LOLUMTI-383002 format. One record per residue (C-alpha): x, y negated, z negated. Coordinates in pm, whole numbers, padded with zeros to 5 digits, always signed. Example, Ala and Ser with C-alpha at 12.3 -4.5 7.8 and 13.67 -1.06 7.14 Angstrom:
2
+01230+00450-00780
+01367+00106-00714
//
This chain:
351
-03432+01952-04102
-03266+01660-03883
-03316+01740-03492
-03042+01597-03259
-02934+01671-02911
-02582+01727-02953
-02354+01792-03272
-01985+01696-03208
-01729+01853-03415
-01400+01610-03417
-01353+01239-03366
-01044+01215-03186
-00996+01111-02838
-01207+01385-02691
-01494+01352-02924
-01522+00996-02921
-01520+00966-02533
-01790+01236-02524
-01980+01034-02788
-01986+00721-02597
-02118+00912-02276
-02396+01073-02466
-02486+00774-02628
-02524+00580-02313
-02745+00857-02179
-02960+00817-02452
-02864+01133-02616
-02907+01181-03009
-02603+01296-03130
-02432+01369-03490
-02066+01348-03527
-01897+01544-03799
-01510+01449-03884
-01296+01409-04195
-00989+01196-04157
-00696+01421-04143
-00338+01305-04127
-00218+01552-03873
-00468+01467-03577
-00259+01382-03287
-00496+01130-03160
-00396+00935-03453
-00034+00913-03345
-00082+00906-02959
+00117+00678-02761
-00182+00570-02539
+00041+00521-02246
-00168+00555-01920
+00070+00664-01654
-00002+00803-01289
+00374+00931-01236
+00533+01251-01324
+00875+01081-01417
+01097+01381-01404
+00977+01460-01042
+00892+01147-00934
+00558+01231-00786
+00202+01147-00854
+00083+01287-01183
-00180+01543-01147
-00508+01403-00972
-00392+01029-01077
-00568+00871-00780
-00875+01031-00893
-00826+01001-01289
-00686+00636-01306
-00966+00396-01176
-01222+00567-01368
-01002+00540-01690
-00946+00178-01670
-01293+00118-01578
-01415+00323-01913
-01175+00141-02140
-01278-00200-02011
-01642-00102-02054
-01579+00006-02407
-01392-00334-02475
-01690-00498-02392
-01896-00274-02600
-01716-00283-02911
-01603-00653-02853
-01251-00534-02911
-00909-00547-02717
-00768-00205-02648
-00643-00210-02307
-00355-00368-02203
-00215-00334-01820
+00165-00310-01840
+00438-00159-01616
+00648+00105-01673
+01028+00061-01655
+01160+00411-01558
+01547+00407-01628
+01774+00588-01430
+02008+00825-01621
+02275+00874-01321
+02303+00812-00949
+02122+01134-00841
+01805+01030-01003
+01820+00665-00868
+01859+00811-00516
+01611+01060-00573
+01346+00775-00674
+01436+00557-00382
+01408+00839-00111
+01074+00945-00257
+00963+00564-00237
+01046+00543+00125
+00939+00893+00240
+00674+01050+00000
+00398+00751-00049
+00545+00663-00382
+00537+00297-00287
+00157+00298-00414
+00315+00343-00782
+00674+00202-00757
+00623-00196-00713
+00995-00266-00717
+01365-00153-00850
+01567-00316-01092
+01936-00369-01091
+02186-00247-01338
+02238-00555-01531
+01899-00724-01493
+01826-00667-01895
+02058-00778-02108
+01924-00615-02395
+01936-00252-02250
+02235-00019-02179
+02148+00034-01821
+02424+00162-01574
+02198+00268-01276
+01913+00040-01284
+01529+00147-01278
+01196+00165-01110
+00897-00041-01205
+00558+00189-01192
+00234+00016-01167
-00053+00041-01210
-00025+00155-01540
-00176+00082-01908
-00137+00120-02260
-00454+00190-02475
-00430+00128-02853
-00546+00477-02961
-00542+00400-03312
-00755+00097-03290
-00985+00248-03056
-01067+00543-03271
-01081+00304-03598
-01332+00085-03458
-01537+00360-03294
-01570+00520-03634
-01683+00206-03775
-01933+00198-03481
-02070+00530-03517
-02088+00501-03895
-02310+00167-03858
-02546+00383-03665
-02565+00670-03906
-02419+00888-03633
-02102+01031-03817
-02082+01265-04136
-01738+01249-04314
-01673+01588-04400
-01480+01894-04270
-01688+02129-04069
-01760+02460-04260
-01827+02743-04051
-01977+02923-04347
-02269+02665-04318
-02298+02714-03948
-02594+02918-03781
-02447+02976-03428
-02766+03158-03304
-03009+02838-03374
-02718+02584-03372
-02808+02447-03704
-02558+02318-03983
-02643+02186-04331
-03007+02066-04241
-02911+01941-03892
-03013+02135-03562
-02884+02071-03224
-02944+02181-02863
-02577+02233-02829
-02245+02199-03028
-01933+02087-02882
-01606+02143-03068
-01341+01877-03014
-01108+01961-03323
-00759+01927-03175
-00504+02191-03262
-00736+02308-03546
-00933+02489-03286
-00698+02781-03369
-00899+02811-03695
-01250+02832-03509
-01397+03168-03513
-01569+03122-03186
-01284+02956-02983
-00945+03078-03143
-00900+03335-02844
-00803+03046-02622
-00416+03052-02591
-00315+02715-02759
+00049+02615-02821
+00042+02290-03040
+00360+02093-03099
+00422+01837-03369
+00524+01501-03259
+00680+01208-03440
+00643+00852-03345
+00833+00563-03468
+00746+00175-03496
+01049-00038-03485
+01135-00428-03493
+01391-00576-03231
+01424-00903-03369
+01609-01037-03070
+01325-00914-02840
+01003-01121-02891
+00776-00956-02621
+00900-00754-02340
+00600-00673-02126
+00719-00352-01969
+00683-00005-02132
+01021+00158-02115
+01072+00547-02006
+01402+00723-02055
+01363+01047-02211
+01145+00871-02478
+00915+00605-02416
+00909+00250-02595
+00581+00038-02570
+00579-00320-02686
+00255-00352-02932
+00317-00707-03069
+00589-00951-03089
+00917-00801-03185
+00733-00466-03257
+00772-00152-03052
+00636+00208-03060
+00881+00466-02981
+00830+00835-02926
+00817+01106-02916
+00958+01445-03068
+00847+01810-02978
+00856+02060-03259
+00682+02398-03207
+00808+02561-03538
+00675+02295-03809
+00297+02192-03763
+00286+01983-04090
+00203+01617-04110
+00557+01543-04280
+00790+01326-04086
+01154+01455-04088
+01510+01375-04086
+01557+01540-03764
+01274+01369-03581
+01402+01024-03725
+01772+01119-03624
+01638+01222-03269
+01461+00901-03207
+01712+00695-03323
+01996+00854-03129
+01782+00790-02792
+01725+00456-02900
+02097+00404-02948
+02144+00516-02592
+01890+00282-02443
+01938-00054-02641
+02226-00273-02672
+02070-00480-02935
+02011-00422-03323
+01664-00274-03417
+01505-00163-03764
+01268+00116-03835
+00933-00011-03975
+00748+00331-03999
+00745+00687-03877
+00431+00904-03829
+00333+01261-03706
+00081+01421-03565
+00007+01784-03385
-00093+01787-03011
-00347+02052-02952
-00142+02163-02635
-00224+02467-02422
+00007+02731-02270
-00073+02657-01939
-00107+02285-01983
-00474+02223-01874
-00719+02118-02080
-01011+02346-02261
-01361+02285-02126
-01642+02471-02104
-01918+02704-02261
-01855+03019-02482
-01884+03331-02284
-02140+03492-02528
-02318+03189-02698
-02464+02929-02482
-02507+02662-02722
-02154+02665-02804
-01902+02431-02601
-01540+02302-02645
-01360+02006-02517
-01023+02002-02630
-00644+02039-02543
-00624+01712-02319
-00269+01704-02384
-00017+01422-02293
-00211+01257-02032
-00519+01301-02232
-00577+00906-02231
-00567+00899-01853
-00771+01190-01753
-01030+01201-02093
-01288+00972-01969
-01349+01157-01635
-01321+01499-01793
-01573+01374-02061
-01799+01303-01769
-01747+01632-01611
-01862+01808-01934
-02150+01584-01985
-02313+01661-01661
-02318+02032-01767
-02469+01965-02079
-02755+01802-01929
-02801+02093-01704
-02885+02454-01682
-02659+02530-01439
-02358+02762-01484
-02075+02527-01623
-01829+02680-01370
-02021+02493-01092
-01941+02135-01268
-01634+02183-01432
-01304+02230-01203
-01163+02588-01206
-00833+02459-01360
-00989+02296-01681
-01287+02547-01712
-01215+02816-02020
-01344+03112-01804
-01015+03105-01666
-00907+03316-01982
-01217+03524-01954
//
């Protein structure tokens, strides 16, 4: 019987961040994960955005989450000897004059000047169809989530910390927290939308949505250093290449790309770009959204060795590092998890 401190089920963004936190605190861990196409982390945009664009207001607790996220990802770059974080401003394009006026008023009166560095004119960027100008949001950044997860997987594998398999609940003894010859003090489920099939946590109100993203090439635009936001996002990832997303589909939760998704993204791009582009690839994933749009963090109401860390949502790259640290502090203590995890994230809100 192999003894570890923690078993982590799932190596998406949540599971990966938690694994690093536990390792840095000298805890013995085992990750159980199988490469599955529909994982949301594998097609995540990776945008670290401190602003709620529709309302022109700070994202929820942005001042709390942003500095820590940037620090954690920079530290992981050093640990992994890989470039994964890119500081890039966001160019929010205004769709009409009312939105333009709203942003300018909030910049002047609502302390949004700490997030808005400047405003752009309608004719400032020749490759854009933009009649009403825009605002430049910073600090903001882009995390290469796919690369981060891939090199992390290599790191965990090299240290013999990862088992490449689908977790089988038939082989799990939840009373003793043992699984196929491994026994742990605690187990944390970081399964993404597949939490719906978890017999211990499937009572949690998830509302998964499928998202499709597109990689494009713009032959006339070698490297634009800003991320663009106007109904969709467009993120520069290398010379001439950009990632574009995303769609939202609550009916089809497969990993199949669709003509509808492709047409939607192309139509949005046609409304933004005044230059030719070509589609290089399309990918699909299923987001583990929660009905109240808050993460799922906490301990099972009956079985004290079973935890969940899931549902990070569209701002998971921004919030994930801090949320992982909050959960970790609970895993190390015998205090009630409610004393550590904020009420708006704690799964006990659904008891």
